[in-house]
C-alpha positions as CSV (number, residue, x, y, z in Angstrom):
1,M,-6.8,1.1,22.4
2,L,-8.8,1.8,25.5
3,G,-8.4,5.2,27.0
4,A,-5.8,6.4,24.5
5,S,-5.7,10.1,23.5
6,R,-6.4,10.8,19.8
7,G,-2.7,11.7,19.2
8,R,-1.5,8.5,20.6
9,L,-4.1,6.7,18.4
10,V,-2.9,8.3,15.4
11,Q,0.8,7.5,16.3
12,Q,-0.1,4.0,16.8
13,L,-1.8,3.8,13.4
14,M,0.9,5.8,11.6
15,T,3.7,3.5,13.1
16,E,1.9,0.5,11.8
17,S,1.2,1.9,8.5
18,V,5.1,2.9,8.1
19,L,6.3,-0.5,9.4
20,I,4.1,-2.4,6.7
21,A,5.5,0.0,3.9
22,F,9.0,-0.3,5.2
23,A,8.7,-4.0,5.4
24,G,7.1,-4.3,1.9
25,G,10.0,-2.0,0.3
26,V,12.8,-4.2,2.1
27,I,10.9,-7.5,0.7
28,G,10.5,-5.7,-2.5
29,L,14.1,-4.8,-2.7
30,L,15.3,-8.1,-2.1
31,I,13.1,-9.9,-4.7
32,G,14.2,-7.3,-7.3
33,V,17.9,-7.8,-6.6
34,L,17.6,-11.6,-6.4
35,G,15.4,-11.6,-9.3
36,V,17.8,-9.9,-11.6
37,D,20.6,-12.1,-10.4
38,A,18.5,-15.1,-11.2
39,L,17.4,-13.7,-14.6
40,V,20.9,-12.9,-15.7
41,A,22.4,-16.3,-14.7
42,S,19.4,-18.2,-16.1
43,A,18.8,-16.5,-19.4
44,P,20.7,-17.8,-22.6
45,D,23.5,-15.7,-24.1
46,S,21.7,-14.7,-27.2
47,I,20.0,-11.9,-25.4
48,P,21.8,-8.8,-26.1
49,R,23.1,-6.5,-23.2
50,L,21.4,-8.5,-20.5
51,R,24.7,-9.3,-18.6
52,E,24.8,-5.4,-17.9
53,A,21.4,-5.6,-16.0
54,A,21.8,-4.8,-12.5
55,S,20.0,-3.2,-9.6
56,T,21.2,0.5,-9.0
57,A,20.6,3.1,-6.6
58,A,17.5,4.4,-8.3
59,S,15.7,1.2,-7.9
60,S,16.6,1.4,-4.4
61,G,15.1,4.8,-4.2
62,H,11.6,3.0,-4.6
63,G,12.0,1.8,-1.1
64,A,12.3,5.1,0.4
65,R,9.3,6.3,-1.7
66,L,7.4,3.2,-0.4
67,V,7.6,4.3,3.1
68,A,6.7,8.2,2.0
69,T,3.7,6.5,0.6
70,G,2.9,4.8,3.8
71,L,2.8,8.2,5.5
72,L,0.9,9.7,2.8
73,F,-2.0,7.0,2.9
74,G,-1.7,6.2,6.4
75,I,-2.6,9.8,8.0
76,A,-6.2,9.8,6.5
77,P,-7.3,6.6,7.9
78,A,-5.4,7.2,11.2
79,I,-7.0,10.7,11.6
80,H,-10.5,9.2,10.7
81,A,-10.0,6.2,13.2
82,S,-9.1,8.4,16.0
83,R,-12.2,10.5,16.0
84,G,-13.7,8.1,18.2
85,G,-17.1,6.6,19.0
86,A,-18.1,3.6,17.1
87,P,-21.0,3.9,15.0
88,R,-24.5,2.7,15.9
89,D,-26.9,0.2,14.5
90,A,-30.7,0.6,13.9
91,E,-31.4,-0.4,17.4
92,G,-28.8,2.1,19.1
93,G,-26.2,-0.5,20.0
94,R,-22.9,-0.6,18.7
95,A,-22.3,-1.8,15.2
96,R,-19.5,-3.9,14.3
97,H,-18.7,-2.8,10.7
98,R,-19.5,-0.1,8.3
99,R,-21.0,-1.6,5.1
100,R,-20.7,1.5,3.1
101,P,-18.0,4.3,2.6
102,T,-18.9,7.6,4.2
103,G,-18.3,10.9,2.7
104,R,-16.9,11.8,-0.6
105,A,-13.5,10.6,0.1
106,G,-15.0,7.1,0.6
107,H,-17.0,7.3,-2.4
108,L,-14.3,8.4,-4.6
109,L,-11.9,5.6,-3.3
110,V,-14.7,3.0,-4.5
111,I,-15.2,4.6,-7.9
112,S,-11.6,4.7,-8.4
113,E,-10.9,1.1,-7.3
114,V,-13.9,-0.1,-9.6
115,A,-12.6,2.2,-12.5
116,L,-9.0,0.8,-12.2
117,S,-10.0,-2.8,-12.0
118,L,-12.2,-2.5,-15.0
119,V,-9.2,-0.8,-16.8
120,L,-6.9,-3.7,-15.8
121,A,-9.6,-6.3,-16.7
122,W,-9.9,-5.1,-20.4
123,W,-6.1,-4.2,-20.8
124,P,-4.8,-5.7,-24.0
125,P,-2.0,-8.3,-23.3
126,V,1.7,-7.2,-24.2
127,C,2.3,-10.5,-26.3
């Protein structure tokens, strides 16, 4: 936002982060409740104790944790983005995008993403 203070930028980015996390939590909860109901209704009677399956308050608590996660993981990018000043390219003009992560946190995130994707790619199937 043009002319906004640092606090206002952080507030705006945190609001967006929490709203996205909240929407994801609500949609996930709805899919979970409807999915359990659909599974119970469509499954054969030969599956033991399936009729006892239901969404509980514990599963609803995941939505609250998702909002807390939105706050937690939204604060670092919000503070970083509010520092001001766009990066400059080689000619001294304003660059549009950064191509590489900066600092240890950025490098750590890239290393973590690659490591987790490799683990998931070679994870044995559960069949």
